[in-house]
N, C-alpha and C positions, 0 to 999 in steps of 0.2 A: 700228274694223275697216272693211273694204271692204263697202259695202252693195250696190253694183252694179258690174259691169264691162261696158263696151261695146267690142266688137271689130269692126273693119271691114277687109275685104279681106285676111284672114289665115287661111290653111289651111282649116278647116272652115266658117268663117263669112264670108259675103259682107257681112253687116251684122246684128249681133245684140246685144241687151242681155240680160245674165243677172243676175238677183238672186242675192245671196250671203247667207249667214248666218255666224255666228261659227264654227260647226263644220258643215261641209256635205259630203255625199257625193254624187258624180255617178255615175249608172249609165247604161248605154246600149250600143248595138251599136258595132261598129268604125266609125270615120269619123263618129261622131255629134257629136264636138266636145269630148269629155271632156278629152283631152290638150291640145287647143288652148287651153282656158281656162288651164291651168297654164303653158303655154309663152308665152301672151300676157302673163301676169304676170311671167314671167322676162324678157321683152322690156322691159316697163315699168320694172321695178326694177333689173334687172341688165344691160340693154342686149344681151341675147343675141338677135340677129336671124337668122332662117333665111330667106335670100333665096328658097329654093325653095318657101316657103310663100305667097308673094305670089300672089294669085288673078288680079289684073288689073295688068299691069306699067305701066299708064298712070295708075293711081289711087293715092292716099295709102293707107298702112297706118296705122290709127288704133287706139290702145288708150287707153281713158278709164276711170278709176275714180272712185267717189264715196265719200268718207269724211266723216262728220259733216256731211252736206248740202253739202259742198264738192266741186267738180269739179276733177279733175286729168287733163289730156289730153296725150298725147304723139302727135305726128304725124311720120311718116317719109315723105318725098316722093320721087317719081321725078325723075331716072333713077337716082340713086345710093342713094336711100333713107337719106339721112342725116337726123338729127333736124332738123325744121323748126321752129325756135324761134318764128317769127312766128305759126305756127298752134297752138302749144301753149297750153293753158289752165291756170291755177292756178299758185300759187307753190310749185314743187317742193321748195324748201328747207324749207317747212312740214312736209313728210312725210319729211324726210331721216332722221329717227330710226327709220323703219320699214324692217326688213330682210325680204327674201323668200328662202326656201330652197326650191329646186325639186329634187325627188328623182325622177328618171325610173325607168322599169321596169328598165333596166339601169344599175346604179350603178357609177360610177367611184369607187373607195374613196379614192384620194388627193384627188380633187376634193371629195368629201363632207367629209373630215376638215379640209381647208383652208378650206372654206366655213364650217364650224361654228367653226373657230378664229377666222376673221375676224369672224363674228357675235358670238361671246362676248367679243371684245376691242373691240367697238364702243363708242366714247365720244362724248360731246357735244363739239362744237367749242368750244374756250375763246374768251374774248374776245380773248386774245393771238393765237390762231391766226387769228381773223377779221380782226384788224387787219393781220396780215402778208399775208393773202390780198388784202385791199382795197388794200394798198400796192403789190402786184404789179399789180393792175388799173390803178392810177394810172400805173405805168410803161408799161403797154400802150397806154392811150389818151391819155396825156399830160394828162389832166384830173384835178385833185385832187377827191376826194369820191366817186369811183366812180359818176359820172353815166351812163356809157355801158354798163356791165356790171353785171348783178345776179348774185348767187350762186345757181346753179341746183341743184347737187348736190355733196356731198362724200362720198367713199368711200375707206376705207383697206383695203387687201388685205394679209393676212398669209399666208405660205406656208411650210410645212415641207417638208423634203426627204424625201419618202416614196419610198425607193429600193428597196423590196422588194415582192414580190407579196403581197397580203393577201386572204384569202378569209374573209369574215365570215358567221356564221350569222344567221338571223332574230332570234334572241335578242340577238346582239351589235349588229346594226343598230338594234334597238329601244332598246337601252341608250344607244348613241351619240347618236341623235337626241334621246332624252329628256334627255340631258346638256347640250343647248343651253339656256343659262340667260338669254338676252337677253329682256327683257320685251315688246318690240315686234317679235316675230318672227311672220311669216306663213309657214306651211309648206304646200307643195303636193306631194302624194305621188301618183304615177301607179301604178295597180294595186297598191294597198297590200298585198294578199295575197302578192305576189311576194317581198317582202323583209322583211316584219315579222310579228311574232306578233299573232294576232287579239286576244289579251287585252292587248296593248300599246296598243290604241287610246286607252283612257282615260288611260294613262300619258303619252301624247303630247299629247292635247287639254287636259289639266289645266294645262299651263304656257304654251301658246302664246297669242299675241294673236289668231290666227285659223288654222284648219286647213281645208284643202281637199283632199279625197281623190277618187280614182276607183277603181272596182272593177267586177269582173265576177262576183264570187262571192256566193252567197246568204249564206254564213256571215258575211261582212263586214257585209252589210245587217242581219243579226240582232243583231250586236254594237254597231251604231251607233245610239245613242239620240237622235240629233240630226236635222237636216234632210236628207232624201234627195230628190234631184231626178233625174228621168229625162230624158235628152236623146234626140232623135229625128232621124234623117236626113231623114225626111219629116214625118209627123205622127202623133199618137197612134193614130189609127184604123188606119193602115197598119202600125204597129209596136207593137201592143198587147202582143206577146210580150216586148218589152223589159221591161215591168213584170212579167208573169206568170212568166217563167222566172227572173228575178233576185230577186223578192220572195216566192217561194213559202214561204220559211221564216218569214215574219212574218204568216202567216194568222191567228193569234190576235188580231192588231190589226185594228181596223176601218179601212178606207180612206175618208177624207173627200174626196169629189170636189168640186172647185170649178172655176170657169170658166177663169181665166187665171193666168199665172205671177205677176202682181203681186198677186193675191189671197192667195197662200200666206203671206206675212209677217203679214197681218191675222189669218188663221185660226190660224196657229201661235202667235202672241202670245196670242190669246184662249184657246187650249187651255192654254198655260202658266199664264195667270192663273187659270184655273178648276181647275188641278191635274189636267187630263185629257190632257196632252201624251203621256204614255207609252202611252196606249191607242189612239192614232190615227196614221196617216200621211196627210198632206195631199197630194193628187195634183191638179195642174192638168190640165185636159182640152183646152185650146186652144180654148175657146169653148163656149157652151151647146149648140150644135148637135151636139157630139160626145158629150155626157154620157150620153145614153141608150144609145148603142152601147158606150161604155166600161164603163158600169155592167153591162150585160148580159154582156159578155165576162168581166169580172172575177168576176161571180157564178157563171158557168159553171165557173170555175176554183176555186170554193170560197171566195172572199173575201167578207167581210161589208162592205157599202158603205153610206154615208150621203151624200146629196147636199145641198149648200146653194148656191143660185144667187142672182143679183141679182134685185131686186124688179121689174125690167121684163120678166121672163119668167114663164110659167105653169108649174105643176106642181112636183114635188119639194118642196123646202123653201125658198121664196123669202124673202129679207130684206124688211124693211119699206120700205127705200129702194131707188131704182132702180139705183144703182151703189154699190159699197163706198166710193168716195171721198167720198160725201156724208156719211159719218160722221166725217170729219176736222174739225179745229178751224178755224173760219172766220177767226179772227184770225191764225193761223199762215199760212193760205192767202193772205190779203191781204198780209201782210208778205213772204212768200216769192216770190209771183208778181206783186206790185204790182196786185192786183185791188181792187175796191171793193165787195165784198159787204157788205150790212148784216145779212143772215142767209143761211143756206145754202139754195139753191134747192131746190124739190121735184122738179124734173125734171133728168135728166142733160144734155139738150140745152141747157137754160138755164145749166147749170153749165159745161160745157166750152167753150161759145162765148165765154166771157169771158176766155179765156186767149190769150196771144200765142204760146204754144209748143204743140207737138203734144200730143195726148191722152196718148201714151205717156210723155212727159216728166212730165206731171202725175201719172200713175199711179205712175211710178217713184219720184218724190219722196215722195208720200204713202204709198207702201209702206214706205219707210224711216221716215217719221214714225210709222207705226203701231207699230213695234217699240219706240219709246222713250216714247210718250205715251198709249197705251191703258192703261186701268186696269180693275180688276175691276168697277167701277161704270159703265164706259162703256156707252152704249146698245148699241153693236155687240156687245160682249162678253156683255151680258145676253141679247140676241137669240140668240146662239149657244148660250148655256146653255139657254134654253127649248127650242130645237130639239133639242139633244142629250137633254134630259130627256124630250121627247115621243117621240123615237125609241127611247129605252130602255124605255118602257112599251109599245111596239107589239110 
């Protein structure tokens, strides 16, 4: 699945990295970036480029995804914004098997039917087909062995002649999308409640490789038992109503307030390992400085909150270590970032100064690491358990 998406110079985002989960629901006000995420994936996988979305006509448009700790970046450069192969990162043919189906708020029925047809008929390129392709490359560059050109992407499109007007109900749309049988399918649905049955959420998420939804309805939030992320045009302090008006229906659940977006995967993984995930929603607050305000505003609206912060801050429930990344595996860090730690440092400054990349890159990679490598016996998970137990007795 996609762990992170980076979007630059496209519609709502000047430059933004967004962590993703296997099943994730984005909520937020208009122009906060919910639809931009879905359309950026449509650009990456299906080459659907909206030129009117370019923010700065003199800069590249960049969409980068991370899958299994590997980077895949597509860059579209001015003036014509064609794909700039020299700036792309990653072997795109390695992810050729992944399909993305984007379903906008207003559905074109013929397009949806033909997209699902093409997805369900997707097959792996045979050795014979690859040989034929490479032979054509030889003709193009005059050099045997495909020295000048690499296979970038292969896609086959099937199209039925849908020559009559079709008006489907929410029940029919839910059934149609649920009938997509391809195992490596990522679905992005904008404003889920517009076209699908609420009780069809599980029906869709059960079969997909990854599902990414947007919604503005409280009822969708209540039905969605996976990760929920609020997007803001400004920041959480200015737009606290984004949370309160959309999440009112989940008041029986406690809101676990954490510092930043990269912390969410750590805490959600810990909650799943402890069997507590269904009882909480993890909410990033954009820094420790916002937490007190967010806590106060949410509690005014009747929410139950619990706060866990990094150990370099005072108050609330601090972790033992200064930053969450200090709970990661030192051997993995050395291998992944070519560092030379003999043991994990005690201070975050000592930790981050050893890297040749930005702090955000380290946090992003280790956020993905936490999903796969934390266990119930991990020190971090045990600390979370003790904090939750303490709060339960108060």
